[in-house]
N, C-alpha and C positions, 0 to 999 in steps of 0.2 A: 289290778290287785300286786301288784310286784313296787309298782312304784308306792302306793300307798304305803306297803309296809317297810320299806325304804325309809320314805319321811316323818312317820311317824316313830321311828330308832333309830330317828335322827341325823343320818345319810345327808347333805349334799345332793338332791339330787335335780336335773336339766330335764322334764319329758321333752322327749323328741317324737314328732310326727306333727307330715307334710300334710294332713287334713284335719288338722285341728289348731284353735286357737290356744285352747287352754288345757287344761287337766286337774280338776278338783282344785278348781278356777285356778292354778298358776298357768305362769305364761308358758304359752307347748314351742318347741322352736322346729321350723321346719326341717334344720338337716342339725349334724353336730356341726357344721364349719358355723352358724351362725350364736354357737356359745361364745361366749367372751369369756376369756382364760383359758388357764389349763384345765385338764381333768386326767386321772390317771385311770380312767377305766368303761367299758360302756357294756352295759344291759343289752342283751339284744333281745325282742321280744317281739319277731318279725316274720313273717313267712321266709323260710329256703332260702326262697326263688332271690331277694330281699337280701339276703347277710352277706353277700360277696361285695357287695357295694358298699355296705356300710361300714365293713371292717376294711376296705380299700380306705376311705372318708379318713377313719379313725386312725388311720396310720401315717396317715397322709399329716396329721396334725401330732402327730407323735405318742398317740393309748399305745399302753404295751400290756394291757390289759383286760380282754375277752370272755366274757360271762356269755352265752348263747344260753338261753331258759330253754328247757323242752321245748321239741319243734322248729327253734327257730335256725339249725344250724345245716350246715348245706358241707358235704365233702369239699365245694371249692373254697369257704370259706374258712377252712376249718386247714386248707392246702395253706390258705395262703399265711394263714397266721402261723402257723411252723415255721414256714420259710424266712418270713423275715420274724421271725422272733419277739412275738406276742404269745404271752402268757396264755391259753386258752383254758376257761372250764365248758364241757358240754354235755348233756344230757341229768343234768343237777337242778331241783327245781332250787331254787337262791334263798328261800323263805326258807326253808330246810338248816340254814346255813346263819342268816344272819340271826345272832343273840339279842335278846331273849327269844328263843325259838318256841311259837305257840302255836294251841291248839291242832292242828291235823297232821300242820309239819312237824308236832313231836313227838306222834306216835310215830309216823311216819320215820322220824331219825332213830328212833329207839328200837323200832322194826331190823331198820338197817345197819345199824349199830350192831345188834342181838348178828345177826346173820355171817358179818365183817363185811357188807358191801357200802359199807359208811365211806367214803377215801377219806384219807388223813389230808 
């Protein structure tokens, strides 16, 4: 769902999944290292036990921003990011922040803003 949301909003995204050849008819890469060219950030939608390995690979590739979709982060992965000056977002749904925010995410964002929970 996050992949389609970002793609539909014009972001250049590269799906990575070692167990799939494609996502929505787009080539799926087995790992970050197999993507040709540089990229700025990584959105992780993986089990927490896999997040540190992905973050380490991203760091080796020079990535400076990591967004952990809810349920994807581990303490070890976040610590690694902080120790290596990698910008981290954790515990937030990316679909609440990719403009234009739509449907349920728009309502959820409004509620969080109302109660002062929306990150700045």
